[in-house]
C-alpha positions, 0 to 999 in steps of 0.5 A: 551334523546336520546340513543346511540347504541353501535355496538361492531363489529364496535368498534372491527374492528376500534381498530383492524386496527388502525394504520395499514399500508401496507409497503411491497408486503408481507403485501399487499398480506396478505391484499388482502387475508383478503379482499377475506376472508371477501368477502367469509364470506359475500357471505356465510352469504348472502346465509345463510340469503337468504335461511332463507328468502326463508323459512320465505317467504314460511311459511308466504305464507302458512299462508296467503294461509291457512287463505285466504282459511278459510276466503273464507269458512267463506265468503260463510256462511255470507250474502254478497253484490253481483253484476254481476262481484263480491261479497263482505263482509265488515269487520272492518279491511278488505273487502272480495271479490270474483271476478267472472271470465270469461272462458279462451277461448282457440282458434285455429286461423286456425279453427276459421278463417275457421268457419268464412269463411264458415259462410260468417262472414267477418265482424269478420275477420281482414284484417291481416287474424286473427279472430276478437275475441272481435267482435265475442265474443260479439255475442256468448254465452257459453254453457259448453265448447261450444261457440255458436252464440247466434242468430243461436245457431251454435257452433263456431268451433275452440274455447273452453270455459274452466271454471275458478274458481272465484277469492277470495281476501282479501283487508286489510284496513289501520288502523285509526290513531286516538288515 
């Protein structure tokens, strides 16, 4: 048996305007004023609910951030599978993942080009006169903030390695539909 949902606001509006017709300019202006009032009311409620939604989003994000942090702390206490790029721990309803991050390389293009020119490392310079960072990076190592050419031990001028914290993520598993 289906249940009919009655909306008293819609019923009231249908009854309120049943048989209403505009017959002169005065009524036309009154109708326009009613439209403006209704639009203003709608805008007011939209602003109200948008503000409420932002508060709800902020509160929920705070909960998510707090619980993710708590799960990150828990993750550090349990044995987890570790690979070169990440560590993970499986729970029945989620997988906790800590992804290792490479440093963020802040490069000064002019200094890096001058360094490559001085070292006669033309193979790492693109013809558009910018450093071939991907190729140079492949032959370097990171020592603190210094980027070092692995073979010679020389510090690359114009590049600084800035350490970044590991990322932690919670992957929610979809629930089984079994009854």
